[in-house]
C-alpha positions as CSV (number, residue, x, y, z in Angstrom):
1,M,-212.2,-199.1,-22.0
2,E,-209.3,-196.7,-21.3
3,A,-206.9,-199.6,-21.2
4,F,-208.1,-200.7,-24.7
5,V,-207.6,-197.2,-26.0
6,K,-204.0,-197.0,-24.7
7,D,-203.1,-200.4,-26.2
8,Y,-204.8,-199.4,-29.5
9,D,-202.8,-196.1,-29.6
10,K,-199.6,-198.1,-29.0
11,V,-200.3,-200.3,-32.0
12,I,-201.2,-197.4,-34.2
13,K,-198.1,-195.5,-33.2
14,K,-195.8,-198.4,-34.0
15,Q,-197.6,-199.0,-37.3
16,R,-197.2,-195.3,-38.3
17,T,-193.5,-195.4,-37.4
18,L,-193.0,-198.3,-39.8
19,E,-195.1,-196.5,-42.5
20,T,-193.0,-193.4,-42.1
21,N,-189.7,-195.2,-42.3
22,D,-190.6,-197.6,-45.1
23,P,-188.1,-200.5,-44.8
24,L,-188.3,-201.3,-48.5
25,D,-187.5,-197.8,-49.5
26,R,-184.5,-197.8,-47.1
27,L,-183.2,-201.0,-48.7
28,I,-183.8,-199.7,-52.2
29,N,-181.8,-196.6,-51.4
30,I,-178.9,-198.6,-50.0
31,V,-178.7,-200.8,-53.1
32,N,-179.0,-197.8,-55.4
33,E,-176.1,-196.0,-53.6
34,A,-174.0,-199.1,-54.0
35,K,-174.8,-199.3,-57.7
36,D,-173.9,-195.7,-58.2
37,K,-170.6,-196.2,-56.4
38,I,-169.7,-199.3,-58.5
39,R,-170.6,-197.5,-61.7
40,A,-168.4,-194.6,-60.7
41,D,-165.5,-196.9,-59.7
42,P,-165.7,-200.4,-61.2
43,S,-162.5,-201.5,-59.3
44,S,-164.5,-201.2,-56.0
45,V,-166.9,-204.0,-56.8
46,S,-165.7,-206.4,-54.1
47,A,-165.4,-203.8,-51.4
48,S,-168.8,-202.2,-52.3
49,L,-170.6,-205.6,-52.3
50,S,-169.0,-206.6,-49.0
51,A,-170.1,-203.3,-47.5
52,L,-173.5,-203.6,-49.0
53,G,-174.0,-207.1,-47.5
54,K,-173.1,-205.8,-44.1
55,T,-175.4,-202.8,-44.4
56,I,-178.3,-204.9,-45.6
57,K,-177.8,-207.3,-42.8
58,T,-177.8,-204.4,-40.2
59,V,-180.9,-202.8,-41.8
60,S,-182.7,-206.1,-42.0
61,S,-182.0,-206.8,-38.4
62,G,-183.4,-203.4,-37.4
63,I,-186.5,-204.0,-39.6
64,S,-187.0,-207.4,-38.0
65,E,-186.9,-205.8,-34.5
66,E,-189.4,-203.1,-35.5
67,H,-191.8,-205.7,-36.8
68,K,-191.3,-207.8,-33.6
69,E,-192.3,-204.7,-31.5
70,L,-195.4,-204.2,-33.7
71,Q,-196.4,-207.9,-33.4
72,S,-195.8,-207.8,-29.7
73,A,-198.1,-204.8,-29.3
74,L,-200.8,-206.5,-31.5
75,S,-200.6,-209.6,-29.5
76,K,-201.1,-207.8,-26.2
77,Y,-204.0,-205.9,-27.7
78,S,-205.6,-209.1,-29.0
79,K,-205.2,-210.8,-25.6
80,A,-206.7,-207.8,-23.8
81,I,-209.8,-208.0,-26.0
82,D,-210.1,-211.8,-25.6
83,K,-209.8,-211.4,-21.8
84,K,-212.4,-208.7,-21.5
85,F,-215.0,-209.9,-24.0
86,T,-215.6,-213.5,-22.9
87,G,-219.2,-213.7,-24.2
88,D,-220.0,-216.8,-26.2
89,M,-221.5,-215.5,-29.4
90,I,-222.4,-219.1,-30.5
91,A,-225.2,-219.0,-27.8
92,A,-226.8,-216.1,-29.6
93,I,-226.7,-217.5,-33.1
94,N,-229.6,-219.3,-34.8
95,P,-227.9,-221.8,-37.2
96,H,-231.2,-222.3,-39.0
97,A,-232.0,-218.6,-39.6
98,F,-231.2,-218.8,-43.3
99,D,-232.5,-222.3,-44.0
100,N,-234.2,-222.3,-47.5
101,K,-233.3,-218.6,-47.8
102,E,-229.8,-218.9,-49.2
103,N,-230.7,-217.1,-52.5
104,I,-232.1,-214.2,-50.5
105,L,-228.9,-213.9,-48.6
106,R,-226.7,-214.2,-51.7
107,N,-228.9,-211.6,-53.6
108,T,-228.5,-209.2,-50.6
109,I,-224.8,-209.6,-50.6
110,A,-224.5,-209.0,-54.3
111,M,-226.8,-205.9,-54.2
112,H,-224.7,-204.6,-51.3
113,F,-221.6,-204.6,-53.5
114,I,-223.6,-202.8,-56.3
115,R,-224.9,-200.3,-53.8
116,Q,-221.4,-199.6,-52.6
117,G,-220.2,-198.9,-56.1
118,N,-218.1,-202.2,-56.3
119,F,-219.7,-203.2,-59.6
120,E,-217.0,-205.6,-60.7
121,I,-217.0,-207.5,-57.3
122,G,-220.8,-207.5,-57.4
123,D,-220.9,-208.9,-60.9
124,T,-218.3,-211.6,-60.1
125,F,-220.1,-212.6,-56.9
126,A,-223.5,-212.8,-58.7
127,R,-222.0,-214.8,-61.6
128,E,-220.3,-217.3,-59.2
129,A,-223.5,-217.6,-57.0
130,G,-225.7,-218.2,-60.1
131,L,-227.7,-215.0,-59.6
132,T,-229.1,-212.6,-62.2
133,L,-229.1,-209.0,-61.1
134,P,-231.5,-206.5,-62.7
135,E,-229.4,-204.6,-65.3
136,S,-231.6,-201.5,-64.8
137,M,-230.8,-201.4,-61.1
138,R,-227.1,-201.7,-61.9
139,H,-227.3,-198.8,-64.4
140,K,-229.1,-196.6,-61.9
141,F,-226.5,-197.1,-59.2
142,M,-223.7,-196.4,-61.8
143,E,-225.5,-193.1,-62.5
144,M,-225.7,-192.4,-58.8
145,F,-222.0,-193.0,-58.2
146,E,-221.0,-190.9,-61.2
147,I,-223.0,-188.0,-59.7
148,V,-221.6,-188.6,-56.2
149,E,-218.0,-188.5,-57.6
150,A,-218.8,-185.2,-59.3
151,L,-220.1,-183.8,-56.0
152,K,-216.9,-184.9,-54.2
153,A,-215.0,-182.9,-56.8
154,N,-217.4,-179.9,-56.1
155,N,-219.0,-180.3,-59.5
156,L,-222.7,-179.7,-58.9
157,E,-223.9,-179.7,-62.5
158,P,-224.7,-183.5,-62.8
159,A,-226.7,-183.4,-59.5
160,L,-228.5,-180.2,-60.6
161,E,-229.4,-181.7,-63.9
162,W,-230.7,-184.9,-62.2
163,S,-232.7,-183.0,-59.5
164,T,-234.3,-180.7,-62.1
165,R,-235.3,-183.7,-64.2
166,H,-236.9,-185.3,-61.2
167,R,-238.3,-182.1,-59.6
168,H,-241.9,-183.3,-59.3
169,E,-241.1,-186.7,-57.8
170,L,-238.8,-185.0,-55.3
171,E,-241.4,-182.4,-54.4
172,K,-243.9,-185.1,-53.6
173,R,-241.4,-186.4,-51.0
174,S,-240.9,-182.8,-49.6
175,S,-237.2,-183.0,-50.7
176,V,-235.1,-179.8,-50.6
177,L,-232.3,-181.2,-52.6
178,E,-232.7,-179.0,-55.7
179,F,-232.8,-175.8,-53.6
180,K,-229.7,-176.9,-51.6
181,L,-227.8,-177.6,-54.8
182,H,-228.6,-174.1,-56.2
183,R,-227.7,-172.6,-52.8
184,Q,-224.4,-174.4,-52.8
185,R,-223.6,-173.3,-56.4
186,Y,-224.5,-169.7,-55.5
187,L,-222.1,-169.8,-52.5
188,Q,-219.4,-171.4,-54.7
189,L,-219.6,-168.3,-57.0
190,L,-219.3,-166.0,-54.0
191,E,-216.3,-167.9,-52.7
192,A,-214.7,-167.5,-56.1
193,N,-215.3,-163.7,-55.7
194,I,-217.6,-163.6,-58.8
195,K,-220.4,-161.6,-57.2
196,E,-222.0,-160.4,-60.4
197,D,-222.4,-164.0,-61.6
198,A,-223.6,-165.1,-58.2
199,I,-226.4,-162.4,-58.3
200,A,-227.3,-163.4,-61.8
201,Y,-227.5,-167.1,-60.8
202,A,-229.7,-166.2,-57.8
203,K,-232.1,-164.2,-60.1
204,Q,-232.3,-167.1,-62.5
205,N,-232.8,-170.0,-60.1
206,F,-234.1,-168.8,-56.7
207,G,-237.4,-167.5,-57.9
208,Y,-239.0,-170.9,-58.1
209,F,-238.3,-171.6,-54.5
210,G,-239.3,-168.2,-53.2
211,T,-242.5,-169.3,-51.4
212,R,-241.0,-172.2,-49.6
213,H,-237.5,-170.8,-48.7
214,T,-238.1,-167.1,-48.4
215,Q,-236.1,-166.5,-45.2
216,E,-233.1,-168.6,-46.4
217,I,-233.0,-166.8,-49.8
218,M,-233.1,-163.4,-47.9
219,R,-230.1,-164.5,-45.9
220,L,-228.2,-165.8,-49.0
221,M,-228.7,-162.4,-50.6
222,G,-227.8,-160.5,-47.5
223,C,-224.5,-162.4,-46.9
224,I,-223.0,-160.8,-50.0
225,L,-222.3,-157.7,-47.9
226,F,-220.3,-159.7,-45.4
227,F,-218.6,-162.2,-47.6
228,D,-215.1,-160.8,-47.2
229,R,-215.5,-161.4,-43.4
230,I,-218.2,-164.0,-43.4
231,K,-216.6,-166.3,-40.8
232,S,-217.1,-163.6,-38.2
233,S,-220.5,-162.5,-39.4
234,P,-224.1,-163.6,-38.6
235,Y,-223.9,-165.7,-41.9
236,A,-221.0,-167.9,-40.9
237,D,-223.2,-171.0,-40.9
238,L,-223.7,-170.7,-44.6
239,I,-220.2,-171.9,-45.3
240,A,-220.2,-174.9,-43.0
241,P,-217.2,-177.2,-43.8
242,N,-219.5,-180.3,-43.9
243,A,-221.9,-178.8,-46.4
244,N,-220.6,-180.8,-49.4
245,A,-220.8,-184.1,-47.4
246,D,-224.4,-183.2,-46.3
247,I,-225.4,-182.7,-49.9
248,Q,-223.8,-186.0,-51.0
249,H,-225.8,-187.8,-48.2
250,M,-229.0,-185.9,-49.2
251,F,-228.6,-186.8,-52.9
252,T,-227.9,-190.5,-52.1
253,R,-231.0,-190.6,-49.8
254,D,-233.3,-189.0,-52.4
255,F,-231.9,-191.0,-55.3
256,C,-232.5,-194.3,-53.4
257,S,-235.9,-193.1,-52.3
258,L,-237.0,-192.5,-55.9
259,I,-236.1,-196.0,-56.9
260,G,-237.9,-197.5,-53.9
261,L,-234.9,-198.3,-51.7
262,S,-233.6,-197.3,-48.4
263,C,-230.6,-195.0,-48.2
264,E,-228.4,-197.7,-46.5
265,S,-227.8,-201.2,-47.8
266,P,-230.0,-203.8,-46.1
267,L,-226.9,-205.9,-45.4
268,Y,-225.2,-202.9,-43.7
269,V,-228.3,-202.2,-41.6
270,S,-228.6,-205.9,-40.6
271,V,-225.0,-206.1,-39.5
272,T,-225.3,-202.8,-37.6
273,V,-228.4,-203.8,-35.8
274,G,-226.9,-207.3,-35.0
275,T,-223.8,-205.7,-33.6
276,Q,-225.9,-203.3,-31.4
277,A,-228.2,-206.2,-30.2
278,M,-225.5,-208.8,-29.7
279,P,-224.5,-208.0,-26.1
280,T,-228.2,-208.0,-24.9
281,I,-228.9,-211.2,-26.8
282,I,-225.8,-213.0,-25.4
283,K,-226.8,-212.0,-21.9
284,M,-230.4,-213.1,-22.4
285,A,-229.2,-216.5,-23.8
286,S,-226.9,-217.0,-20.8
287,I,-229.7,-216.3,-18.3
288,M,-232.2,-218.6,-20.1
289,K,-229.5,-221.3,-20.2
290,A,-228.9,-221.0,-16.5
291,K,-232.7,-221.1,-15.8
292,K,-233.1,-224.0,-18.3
293,T,-235.9,-222.2,-20.2
294,E,-236.5,-221.6,-23.9
295,W,-238.2,-218.7,-25.7
296,S,-241.0,-220.0,-27.8
297,Q,-242.3,-216.8,-29.4
298,Q,-240.9,-216.8,-33.0
299,S,-241.7,-213.2,-34.1
300,E,-240.3,-211.2,-31.2
301,L,-237.6,-211.2,-28.5
302,P,-238.3,-211.4,-24.7
303,V,-236.2,-208.2,-24.1
304,E,-236.1,-204.8,-25.6
305,I,-233.2,-203.9,-27.9
306,N,-232.2,-200.2,-27.9
307,L,-231.3,-199.2,-31.4
308,T,-230.0,-195.9,-32.8
309,D,-232.5,-193.7,-34.6
310,D,-231.0,-194.4,-38.1
311,T,-231.8,-198.1,-37.8
312,K,-235.5,-197.5,-36.9
313,F,-237.8,-197.5,-39.9
314,H,-241.3,-197.5,-38.4
315,S,-243.1,-196.7,-35.2
316,I,-243.5,-199.4,-32.7
317,F,-246.3,-199.4,-30.1
318,A,-246.0,-201.7,-27.0
319,C,-249.2,-202.1,-25.1
320,P,-248.7,-200.8,-21.5
321,V,-251.1,-203.5,-20.2
322,S,-249.8,-206.7,-21.9
323,K,-246.3,-205.4,-22.7
324,E,-246.7,-206.9,-26.2
325,Q,-246.0,-205.0,-29.5
326,A,-249.0,-204.1,-31.6
327,T,-249.6,-206.0,-34.8
328,D,-252.1,-205.7,-37.6
329,E,-254.3,-208.3,-35.8
330,N,-253.8,-206.6,-32.4
331,P,-253.7,-202.9,-33.3
332,P,-253.4,-199.9,-30.8
333,M,-256.8,-198.6,-29.7
334,M,-257.5,-195.2,-28.1
335,M,-260.2,-195.1,-25.4
336,A,-262.5,-192.2,-24.9
337,C,-260.2,-190.7,-22.2
338,G,-257.3,-190.6,-24.7
339,H,-255.1,-193.5,-23.3
340,V,-254.0,-196.1,-25.8
341,I,-253.8,-199.9,-25.3
342,C,-253.9,-202.8,-27.7
343,K,-257.1,-204.4,-28.9
344,E,-256.7,-207.7,-27.1
345,S,-256.1,-205.9,-23.8
346,L,-259.2,-203.8,-24.4
347,L,-261.4,-206.9,-25.1
348,K,-260.1,-208.6,-22.0
349,L,-260.9,-205.6,-19.9
350,S,-264.4,-205.3,-21.4
351,R,-265.2,-209.0,-20.8
352,S,-264.3,-208.6,-17.1
353,V,-267.0,-206.1,-16.4
354,P,-270.7,-207.0,-16.4
355,N,-272.1,-203.7,-17.7
356,G,-269.6,-203.4,-20.5
357,R,-268.2,-200.1,-19.1
358,L,-264.5,-200.6,-18.5
359,K,-262.2,-198.5,-16.3
360,C,-259.1,-197.1,-18.0
361,P,-256.0,-198.8,-16.5
362,Y,-254.3,-195.4,-16.2
363,C,-257.0,-192.9,-15.1
364,P,-260.5,-193.0,-13.4
365,A,-262.4,-192.6,-16.6
366,E,-264.9,-195.2,-17.7
367,S,-266.0,-195.9,-21.3
368,M,-267.4,-198.6,-23.6
369,S,-265.1,-200.7,-25.7
370,S,-267.1,-199.7,-28.8
371,Q,-266.0,-196.1,-28.2
372,A,-262.4,-197.0,-28.7
373,K,-260.8,-196.0,-32.0
374,N,-257.9,-197.4,-34.0
375,V,-254.7,-195.4,-33.8
376,Y,-252.3,-195.3,-36.8
377,F,-248.7,-194.3,-36.2
């Protein structure tokens, strides 16, 4: 990967050089200088135009060389990628995955644009695809992005008003958004060196959160004594540089949760998961092709795909005996000894013993299948 990084750095360096020395600006400056010279001395038109032509030709030639160098670097980088990544993605694609599901895919794409704040693009896509997007959902996301833009500008008031209005729903989800917003507003007042207003703000707003955030409120009040040197104090973590970004993410997550949606767009999650899984699926497809075998199970893959935590939405139990994932029809069952296997494995083990007392696959304990209990994750 080091070779890729070096080639990538070369491309970026040449691109930045072109951006720094904008060729159009250089040409415009040359033409303006010639105009000023002709305006000052009309008798020098011929000489000025002749000199201008030569200068433009020289500059254009230099610009052409610079672009050639950039294109050469891009070409080398592209060839290096093609040479290294030779996997056939076609082998891992199911061309019938969206048969009779076109409207679901189109609706997902349209909602992705809305969820990203690209309302005009989303509306145009929906109109051309013949979709009708719920107007209420559109208005909700418009409200969300207006509040997010205010947060980016360090204006907490719209978010505070929204969180106060939805206090009870947020508390049911154990959200700390409202307190974090009040905390951030209090720190803003301290950073502006308005200590009296900060203390008054704390008295007015922190009381409601006293029982749940006692320790943090105590630290917030104590940090006043050190605020002129807070970066070298025990309270330095209170002014973390990413605090505003964290609040934006927290607000987006809670807002989407209240309207029954995940924080990230389903299209984004699907593409992310597909990208993470693609190398494994390509390798699996090539092995199965070499062995001339096919995978007949429709609802699961024959290999485990390692995903990042932010793309996991529910617990998955794989039976240690059958190696199959638990389902509603085949749920996890905990035996008397505490070990867990799936129901089908439990029934198979119980049928193999005449007295009905089965031995745990993982310890010497024996128990009856009727003693096993369903486990819920």
